[in-house]
Structures are given as C-alpha cells and as structure tokens.
C-alpha positions in Angstrom: 0.0 -0.1 -0.3 1.5 3.6 -1.0 1.6 6.0 1.8 1.7 9.4 0.2 3.1 12.4 1.9 -0.3 14.0 2.5 -1.1 10.6 4.8 2.1 11.5 7.0 0.9 15.0 7.3 -2.7 14.7 8.6 -1.0 11.7 10.8 1.3 14.3 12.1 -1.5 16.9 12.6 -3.9 14.3 14.4 -1.4 13.3 16.8 -0.3 16.6 17.9 -4.2 17.8 18.3 -4.8 14.7 20.5 -1.7 15.7 22.7 -2.9 17.0 26.1 -0.2 19.5 26.0 -1.1 21.0 22.7 -3.5 24.1 23.0 -3.8 26.8 20.4 -4.6 29.1 23.6 -2.2 27.5 25.7 -1.3 30.7 28.7 1.6 32.3 28.7 2.4 32.7 32.4 4.9 34.7 34.6 7.1 33.8 37.5 4.5 32.5 40.2 1.7 31.9 38.2 0.0 28.7 37.7 -2.6 27.4 35.4 -5.5 24.2 35.7 -6.8 23.2 32.4 -9.3 20.1 32.6 -8.7 17.6 29.8 -12.1 16.5 27.8 -14.0 14.1 29.9 -12.4 15.5 32.9 -10.3 12.4 33.1 -7.1 14.4 34.1 -5.6 17.7 34.4 -2.9 19.8 32.8 -1.1 22.1 35.1 0.8 24.7 33.5 3.6 26.7 35.8 5.4 29.5 35.0 9.2 29.9 35.7 10.0 29.1 39.5 6.7 28.4 40.1 5.3 25.3 42.2 2.3 23.3 43.0 1.4 20.6 45.3 0.1 17.0 44.1 -0.7 13.4 45.1 2.0 10.7 44.6 1.6 8.5 41.6 -0.7 10.6 39.9 2.2 12.5 37.5 2.0 10.7 34.1 4.1 13.1 32.2 6.3 16.4 32.5 7.8 18.6 30.6 12.0 18.4 31.4 12.9 21.1 33.9 10.3 19.8 36.1 11.7 18.8 39.8 9.8 17.2 42.8 10.5 17.8 46.2 8.7 14.4 48.1 6.9 15.0 51.3 6.5 18.7 51.8 3.8 20.2 53.8 1.2 22.6 51.9 1.1 24.8 55.0 3.5 26.7 57.5 4.9 24.5 60.2 6.3 26.4 63.3 9.5 25.1 64.8 8.9 22.4 67.5 10.3 19.7 69.8 11.8 16.7 68.2 9.0 14.9 70.4 6.6 17.0 69.1 7.6 15.9 65.3 7.9 12.1 66.3 4.2 12.7 67.7 3.1 13.9 64.6 4.6 11.3 62.7 3.1 8.3 64.8 -0.4 10.3 64.6 0.2 10.2 60.7 0.9 6.4 60.4 -1.8 5.3 63.0 -4.7 7.2 62.1 -4.0 9.7 59.0 -3.5 12.8 61.6 -0.4 15.1 62.3 1.1 17.2 59.3 0.2 16.7 55.5 2.7 15.5 53.2 2.7 16.0 50.0 4.8 16.1 46.8 5.8 19.7 45.8 6.4 20.0 42.1 8.6 23.0 41.0 10.0 24.5 37.7 13.5 25.4 37.2 13.5 28.5 35.1 11.1 28.4 32.4 7.4 27.9 31.8 6.5 23.8 31.8 3.6 21.7 31.8 2.6 18.6 34.1 0.0 16.0 32.9 -2.0 14.5 36.1 -4.5 11.2 35.9 -7.6 11.2 38.0 -7.2 7.5 38.9 -8.9 4.5 37.2 -12.4 5.4 36.5 -12.3 8.9 38.3 -12.8 12.6 37.1 -11.5 15.8 38.4 -13.4 18.6 40.1 -11.5 22.0 39.7 -12.6 24.0 43.0 -11.7 27.8 43.2 -11.7 28.2 46.6 -10.6 32.3 46.2 -14.4 32.2 44.5 -16.0 30.5 47.5 -14.2 32.7 50.0 -15.7 35.9 47.8 -18.9 34.2 48.0 -18.6 34.1 52.0 -18.0 30.3 52.3 -15.8 29.0 55.0 -12.9 26.5 54.3 -13.6 23.1 53.3 -13.0 19.9 54.3 -12.6 16.6 52.0 -11.6 13.3 52.4 -8.1 12.8 52.0 -8.2 10.1 49.1 -10.3 12.7 47.5 -7.2 15.3 47.0 -5.5 15.3 43.6 -3.4 18.5 43.4 -3.6 22.0 44.5 -1.8 25.2 43.6 0.6 26.9 46.3 -1.9 29.3 47.6 -3.7 26.8 49.4 -3.0 25.8 52.7 -4.0 22.1 53.7 -4.1 20.7 57.4 -5.3 17.5 58.7 -8.2 18.2 61.1 -10.0 15.5 63.5 -13.6 15.0 62.5 -16.4 16.1 65.1 -19.5 14.5 65.4 -21.3 16.2 62.5 -18.0 15.8 60.1 -17.8 12.0 61.2 -21.8 11.8 59.8 -20.4 12.1 56.3 -16.6 11.5 56.2 -16.8 8.5 58.3 -13.1 8.9 59.1 -11.1 10.1 62.4 -9.3 12.7 60.2 -10.3 14.8 56.9 -8.3 17.5 55.3 -9.0 21.2 55.7 -8.4 23.5 52.8 -8.3 27.4 52.5 -6.4 30.1 50.8 -3.4 31.2 52.2 -3.2 34.5 54.0 -0.9 35.9 51.4 -2.7 34.9 48.4 -2.5 37.1 45.4 -3.8 34.8 42.6 -6.4 32.0 42.7 -6.5 29.7 45.1 -7.1 26.1 42.9 -8.0 22.9 44.5 -8.6 19.6 42.6 -10.5 16.6 44.0 -11.3 13.2 42.0 -14.1 11.4 42.5 -16.0 8.6 40.8 -17.7 9.3 37.2 -18.8 12.4 38.0 -18.6 15.0 41.1 -21.7 17.3 41.5 -21.6 20.4 43.4 -24.6 21.5 45.7 -25.0 24.8 47.2 -26.6 25.2 50.1 -28.3 28.6 51.2 -28.7 29.5 55.1 -31.1 27.2 56.5 -31.5 24.7 53.3 -31.0 21.2 53.8 -30.7 17.9 51.8 -30.5 14.4 52.2 -27.3 12.4 50.3 -26.7 8.6 50.1 -24.2 7.1 52.8 -20.5 7.4 51.6 -21.0 9.6 48.4 -19.8 13.0 50.1 -16.3 13.8 49.6 -16.1 17.6 50.6 -18.0 19.8 52.5 -17.7 23.5 54.0 -17.1 23.8 57.9 -20.6 25.4 58.4 -22.3 22.4 57.2 -24.2 20.3 60.0 -24.9 16.5 59.4 -25.9 13.7 61.0 -27.2 10.1 59.9 -31.2 9.3 59.8 -32.9 6.3 59.2 -34.2 6.0 55.7 -38.1 5.0 57.2 -38.0 8.8 59.0 -39.0 11.5 56.8 -37.0 14.7 56.7 -37.7 17.3 59.3 -39.7 20.2 57.6 -39.6 22.0 60.4 -35.9 22.4 60.8 -34.9 26.1 61.4 -31.8 27.5 60.6 -29.3 29.0 63.4 -27.4 31.9 63.4 -24.4 30.2 65.4 -22.0 28.3 63.2 -20.3 25.4 64.4 -17.6 26.1 67.0 -13.8 25.4 66.0 -12.5 22.1 67.9 -9.7 23.7 69.4 -11.7 26.2 71.2 -14.1 23.7 72.8 -13.3 22.6 76.4 -12.1 19.3 77.2 -15.6 17.7 78.3 -17.2 18.9 75.1 -14.5 17.2 73.3 -15.1 13.9 75.1 -18.5 13.9 74.6 -17.8 15.0 70.6 -15.8 11.8 70.5 -18.1 9.3 72.0 -20.7 10.9 69.6 -18.4 10.4 66.5 -17.3 7.2 67.7 -20.7 6.0 68.0 -21.8 7.7 64.3 -18.6 5.8 62.8 -19.8 2.4 64.2 -23.3 2.9 63.4 -22.0 3.9 59.5 -19.5 0.9 59.4 -23.0 -1.5 60.2 -25.1 0.2 58.0 -25.9 -1.7 54.5 -26.3 1.0 52.0 -30.2 2.0 51.9 -30.6 2.0 55.5 -29.3 5.3 56.6 -28.9 8.7 54.7 -26.8 11.4 55.6 -28.6 14.8 56.5 -26.6 17.7 55.7 -28.3 21.1 57.0 -26.7 24.8 56.6 -27.4 26.5 60.1 -25.1 29.2 59.5 -25.6 32.5 58.1 -23.2 32.0 55.1 -23.6 29.6 51.9 -22.2 26.3 52.4 -21.1 23.9 49.3 -21.6 20.0 49.5 -19.3 17.8 46.9 -20.8 14.5 45.7 -19.5 11.8 44.0 -22.2 9.9 41.9 -20.6 6.4 42.6 -17.7 5.1 44.9 -15.8 2.0 45.2 -16.6 1.2 48.9 -16.4 1.9 52.2 -13.8 4.5 53.2 -12.6 4.6 56.8 -9.5 6.9 56.6 -5.8 6.1 56.3 -3.7 4.8 58.6 -3.9 1.9 60.9 -7.1 2.9 61.9 -8.6 3.2 58.7 -7.1 -0.4 57.7 -9.0 -1.7 60.6 -12.2 0.3 60.5 -12.2 -1.3 56.5 -11.6 -4.8 57.9 -14.5 -4.5 60.9 -16.9 -2.8 57.9 -16.5 -5.7 55.9 -17.2 -8.2 58.7 -19.9 -6.3 60.0 -21.7 -5.7 56.8 -21.7 -9.6 55.8 -22.9 -10.3 59.2 -27.0 -10.3 60.1 -26.7 -8.1 63.1 -29.9 -5.7 63.6 -29.6 -1.9 63.1 -30.5 0.0 66.1 -33.7 1.6 65.9 
C-alpha cells in the first residue's frame, strides 16, 4: 500500500491535536503563576507552571511532564512552626496510626522556564476543579474533604489534617479529614482539585437549606455544614430552622465537650460501619448565616474509613459487620 506525504502530514497533525499538552490558547505565564486545565471528559488535568513556580500533587498521579521540572517529596502545604523533637515524632506517629499529624505531599516546581505536567484522576475517576478564592468571596468557610479525594492544588492553598467532630463524622466516616483554605498572602487564585467516581456534583446550600445524600457519596463539604445520620424510614424534618450560630472550632471547645463529641463521633462511625446501603441517609443542613457547599460523587468504590492503621481496621471491621446479620439499632 502506497502512503502519500499527505497521509503522514495528516497523521502528524492529528497526533499533535490529541496531545493534552497542545492547545492553541495555551497560556503564557510569568513567575509565580499557574494554570489548571481540565482534559476532555475530566479524566485528567494539565497543570501549567510559570518560571520558578510550584504546586502540590498527590503521589503516583503524575503521568507526563516536560524537562525542567523537579519533585521534592514529603513537603507540607502549610506553615509548620519550629517545635521539639518529641512533637515531630508524635505528629509522625499520628499520621501513621490514624491519618492525622502534618500533611505531606509532593511539591513540583519548575527550574527556569514555563513547563507543563499531566496528572491522571485515577482509574474510573474524574477531576473536579474548585476555586477556593471564589468560595471565600461568596462568604463560604474553609472546605473539608476526604484524604483520598485530593489530587493537586496550587501553592496558594493551605491544607491541614483536622480531627472529625460528630457532624463531620456523619459524612466522612474517618477520624481525620483534610481542611483546605487559601493562604493569608494569596495574591492569585487558590485552586484545589479533587477526584471522584464518574462525576462530582456541587450542591450550594443557602442558610437554612437542607439536603439528604446517600451514605458514603459525600467527598467534601464546607465547615458550616451540620450533618447527621437518619434512618431512611424517617422523613426529613420539615420544621427544621436555621441557627445563626456557626459550628464552634474544635480547638476552642472545652475538654468535656471534646470527649462527649468524640463519643458521639465514635458511635456514628460504628453505626455507619454496620449500615448496609439504603438503611441510613446523611442529612446535611446549613445552620449558619453563610452559604455552604457540598461535593458529591455519583458512584463510590467501597467503604472509606480513613488512612493509617485505624483506617485499615475500620475497613476490615466494616466488611465483617456488613456480611453479618446484626440488626440495626432503631
């Protein structure tokens, strides 16, 4: 078969057009600027970094990168104050044991020129790009999200590991989640990218609004969300009224309140571990005077119980309880 020069020219053009790094409107960035462009179908994202610019990504999610890019592993996306040796060891133990402690991610930085990095959302996952600066301008508080949902973020995003209170435990089903907000000195957009199954749906809740979500489908929610588990046999309370008081920060609560909330959260985790899908729903309500946002994935792979040793034990116990015939508490 004779192959004409036109065939090779057409093949080359089609190959370039399918390249995720090729775009006629590819931005030209200056030092410190970054751009996050979703691929068609949202199965991945191309991150463009200006000269001497960095961003954070989840390990094992980088597929391709241009030369002139280096990766610094185990970097913290938030400021860590100097502390003692025992405090550092305690933070490391907390991270290994139950997913707490300091957040450690890969810092990817360019050396001199503008470069691009291709990231994958994972097998069967899609990317959801969230502009935390836009949420802050709308009046929404910082965002809490499941640890495995994290894909990448710009350098203007501070991410910390925070313990779950009883409300967060209702949808997170893990002892620790990540808390993301834009840094105090952020001069550009603070971009956070999460990955979820099939599609990630964003629901905006005005003050006083409430929604029911399937147990295990919520991957992120703002701090002003009040949630609880409710049996599907009970209808949604129509007379629920919004409160003007926002949830109290965990660090400002007295010890007795923390212990009571810890006991409530443990009970909620145990109930969700025993619950087969369809027996309980997660009722999320905005009881603050600011807008709230909830991010939901349409499908999920399995039960999530957090990272570390505790997360592994939660998954194993959950699998055992769900195969058993233990009755649910009325």
